[in-house]
N, C-alpha and C positions, 0 to 999 in steps of 0.2 A: 852124593854118597851112595855107594852100592853096598849090598849086604855082604860083609866079610865073614870069614869062617866063625869067628867068635860070636858075632851077632847072630849068625844062623843057628848056632848051638842054643843060644838063649831063646831064640824064636821058637825052635822046635820044642824046647822044654816048656815054655809057656803055652804053646798050642796044645800040648798034651795034658794040661790041667783039666780036671773035671769041669764040665759045663762050658768050656770054651768052644766057640763056633765062628767060622768065617761066613760072611755074607757078601755076595758079589755086588759091587757098586761101580757106577760109571766114574771115570776119572774126573769128568766135568759134564754138565748137562748136555745131552744129545750126543756125547762121544761114544764111539763103539769100543774104545779102550776101557777096560775094567781093572779093578784090583780087589784084593780081599780086605774087607773091613772086619775086624774081629770084635767079638763081644763075649761076655761071660754071664751065665745065670747061676745063682747059688740059692739054696734053700728049697723048701717045699713049694711046688708051683701053686699059684693062685690065679684067680680071674683077673686081678688088677695088681701086678707086681710093682715094686718100687724101682724106678729107673733113676740111678744116681749119676749126675753129671758133674764132674769135678771142675775146679777153677782152671785158670790158664789164660789163653790157650797154651798148650804145651805140656800139661800134666797128664801122665799116662794113667791108665786105670787098672790093667790086669795085674801088674806087679806091685804097684804102690799100695793098692787097697785090698790086698789079700786078707790081711788081718781084720779089717773092717767088715768084709763080706762074711768071714767066718763068724764074727761076733753077731752080725745082723741075722744070719741064718739061725744061730743059737737062740736069738730073741724071737724067732718065728717069722722073720721077714723073708719074702721072696724077692731077691735083688738081681737087677740087670745092670751091668756097667759096660760101657762102650769105649773101645780104644779109638780115640779121636783120629780122624784121617790126618796123615802126616806125622803121627807120633807112634813110637813103639812098634807094636805088632801091625799097625795099619799105615806104616810109613812108605812102603815100597810098592811098585807096580809088579806085573807078572814076570818081569825080567830082572828084578832085584834092584832097580834104580829108584831113586827118590821120586815121589810124585811131583809133577810140574807145578809152577806157580798158579796156573789157572785152576788147579784142583781145590784151592782154598778160599772159600767164601762161607759166611755164616749160613746162607741158604742151604748150601750143600751139607753142612754139618747137621743142620736141623732135619733135612730130609734123610740123612743117615739114621737118625733116631727112629723116624717112622719106618724105615726099611728094616731095622732090627726088630721092631714090634711085629712087622709082617712075618719075618722069618721065625719069630718065636710064637706065632699064632696068638698074639695078644691084641685084643680089640682096643683096650684103653688101659692106661697105667697111672699110678701116682708118680708124678715127675718131681724129683728133688734136685734142684740145682744150687750150687754154691758159687758165689763170686761170678766169674765169667760164665759159669754153668747156668746162672739164673737168666742170662741173656738168651742162651740156647733154649732153656725151658720155656721162656716167654715166646721165643720164636716158634716153638712147636705149637704153642697155644694159638698163634696167629696163622700159621700155615696148615696145621693139622689139628684143629680144635677138637675133633671127635676122638682123638687118641688120648685126651687128658681126662682122667677121672677126678683127680685132685692135684694140688701143687704145693710144694714147699720152696720158698725163695729165701735162701740162707745168705745173708750179707749181699743184698742185691745191687746190681747195676741198673741204671735207668736210661741214661743217655750220655753222650760225650760231654754234655754240659755239667755233669756231676763234679767235674774238676773244680768248679767255683765253690761248691759246697764243701769239698774235701779241703781246699785251702783255708776256707773260713773256719772249719772245725779244728784243723791242726793249729792254726795260728791263735785261735781263740783260747784253746787249752794250754798250749805249750809256750806261746809268746806273750799273750795278754793275761793268762792266768785267770780266765773267767769262770773257773770251777774251784770250789774250796779245796779239792785235793791236788790242784796244780798251781795254786796261787803263789806258793813259796818257791817252787822250783822254776816257775816262769821267770822270776827275777834273775836266776842263774843262767837261764837260756839267753836272756837279753844280753848279759855280760859276755857270753860266748859269741854271740852274733857280733857285738861291737868289737870283739877281739879278732874277728875273722876266722874263728874256729868252728863255725857251724855251716859248713859247705852243704850242698844238696845231699850228698851221700850221708854225711854226718846227721843231717836232719832226719833222714830215713831211719838211721839207727836209733835215734832218740824216740821217734814215733813208735818203732817196733818194741823197744824196751818198755815204753809206757803201756802199749796194748797187751803185751803178754807177761811182762814182769811186774807191772803195776807202778804207781807213782813213787812209792818209797824206793824201789830199786833204781828208777830213773834218777831220783834225787841223789842217790849215792854215786851213780855213774857221772852225773854232772859235777859233783864235788871232785871226783878223780880228774876229770878233764880240766877243771879250773885250777887244780893243784899241779898240773903238768904230768899227771900219771896217765899215759895214753896207750899203754900196751893192750889193755882189754878192749879199748875202742878200736884199735887196729884189728884185733881178732874178730870183733863183731862186724867190722866193715866188710869182711869177706862174705858175710851172709847177704849183703846187698848186691853182690855181684852174681849170686846164684841165678837170678832171673835171666841172665844172659848166657848161662852155660847149658850145654847139652850133656845130659847123663842118660845114656841109652836105656830105654824101657822105663824111665822114671820121669825125666823132664827134658823135652826136646822142643826148643822154641824156634830153631832156625828156619823151618819151613812154615809153620803156622803163625809166626810173628806177623806175616802179611795180613792176617785177620785183625790182630791186635792193633796194628797201626793204621792200616788202610781203611778199615771199616769202623773201628771202635775208638780211634784217636787216643791210644794209650800215651803217646808222646805229644801231648798238646803243646801249644806255644807257651813257653815259660813267661811268667809275668814280671820276672826280675826281682821278686821279693823272697825273703827267707822261707824255708819250709815249703817248697814247691815240688810236689811229687813229679810233675812233668819235667822239671829240670833234672831231677835225680835219674829218671828213666833215660834221658838223653845222655847223661854222663856214663851210666852203667852199660847201656847197650852200644855195641859197635856201630850199628846202622839201623835205621828204622825206615819203613815205607812212608810215603807221603799220604796223609789222610785224604780220602776222596768223599765218602758219604756213608752215613749209617744205613744199615739195611732196613730198619724198622723205626717207626715212630711209636714207642711204647706208651708215651703219654696219651696218644690218641687211641691205641689199641687195647690197653689194659682194662678200661671200663667195659669192654665187651666180653671179658672173661666171665664165664658162668659157673665155674667149678669151685669147690671149697679150696681156699688158699690160706696158707700160713706164711708169714714173713718173719724171719728170725733176724735179730739185730743185736750186735754187741755194743754195750755202753762205752767201750774203749776202742771201738773200731775206727781207725783213722784212714782206712783204705776205702771203705764204703760206709760212711758215717750214718748215725741214727737218722739224721734229717732226710737222707735218701730213702731209707727204709720206711720212714713215716709217710713220705709222699707216695711210694709204691703201694703201701697198704691203703692209703686214701683213694687211690685210683681204681683198685680192684673191688668190685661190690662184695661186701661181706667178709673181706679179708681180716684175719686175726693177726695182730702184731704181737710177737713174743719178744720182749726185750730182756736181755741178760746183762745186768749192769756191769759185771766185772769181766765180761768176755771181750776179746779183741775181734779179729776178723775170722770168719768161717767156723761155725760150730762143727761142721763135718771134720775139719782138720785139727781144731784145738779143743773142742768140747764134744768129743764123739758120743759120750753117754747121753748128753742132752739132745744131740742130733738124732740119735736112734730113738729116744723117747718120743720126740716130736713125730718122727716118721711112723712109729707104731700107732700113735694116736690118730694120725691122719689116715692111715690105711684101715683103721677100724671105724672110721667115720666119726671120731670124737674130737673134731677140730675145735669146736666152741669151748671146750673145757680147758684148753691150753692157756687161755688168757688169764686164768687165775692161778697158774702154776709157775709163774716166772721165777719167784724166789727159790722154789724147789729145784727147778731146772738149772738156775744159776749156781746153786750150791753143789751140783754134781761135779765130781773131781775131773780136772783135765786129763787127757791121755797121759799115761806114765812117762812116755818119752818126752812130752812137753814139760811135765813137772821136773824131770831130771835135768833137762836142758837149762831151765831158768834157775834151778837150784845151783847148778854148776856155775852159772854166770854170777849169781849172788856170792857164792864162796870165793870165786876169782876176784870179785870186786873188793871183798874184805881183805883178801891176801894182798892185792895190789895197793890198797890203802895203807898198808903197813910198810910199803917199800918207799925208798927215797924218790923224790920227783926228778924228772929229766931236767938237765941244765937248760937255761933259757935259749942258748943258740940252737940246741937240738929241737926244742919246742917250736921254734920258728920254721924249722924245716919240715915239720910233720904235715902230711897231707892225707885227706880221707878220700881222694879220688880213686 
């Protein structure tokens, strides 16, 4: 893909925002070819700014997080965000063509972070990574430990073997009902599995509703499905396909998916059982690269981290479950685990106020006190957009519940693929 006129106009608009700068980076190690990697800095400058690394790979920074940076600056934070190579502002070479496949490795992304700190004249920073961003944050700690003054790992990844923990967490909650708040709805899930109505994408929908809408909303949605009312489920199924879509300057997975699959094994081998995220990814994505090898052994490297670290984990996170966060916290000396019982995945994206509160505490050197503030942080309201979304889903569920069910022949034709 080359940069067309519409994309060029957006590129120029974003490049003109305050605090946006390009830094020249090699297309690949040792290459003479270079491209512009963009980053933005917002807020009053400090000795140790907050570098925020989003999830993904594929999530853009400059356009998507404009509001976050504005609110962070108002809270007194000095924020740097980097447009991931192959995404948005950093997608093209000097001739306007897409960066080539060999431009995309975790090592190169990690080195981009260090290069941005060089360009910004920052010796060390507080590194805040969420989801995939935690792997990049940890990679910076491995390759450039002197650049880290403190770290926040929000909904962290640990290794490709996390998939076993994810499967156990999802099935334990939603199939076996091993939690008081899911025991009743798990019986309904099992009925749907037996009826062949819980395909991998439908399982992803159920896990997402539980994480962000809560068990009562999922219980209502399961009743709709059991009663043959499937309109809302079909609407929600569109969300599961978003990970495979390209939305310029917001989410662009087509180039950087190479990292997700070749190095991090996002599309692990399915185990053939219900509620397998690996099977869902393989159905949602048109194509995936074959896994080769992880770039780092974080289990071996994290015990060497010497900086203050906070690990944030949502009690309803079924993407990077609490058990993964607990292990991460146990590996890093002195790490503080902050558990938010009613949160799903990524405080940065779903509980921004809590994420910024943690970030402020860490930048002020007040990491230790966060352990006693879990209830307060969990009580902070989700982002307005998130609240409105799930309120709309709840209202739609009530409305559909009052509608007649689909006739049986139609129900048999329904698919969530």
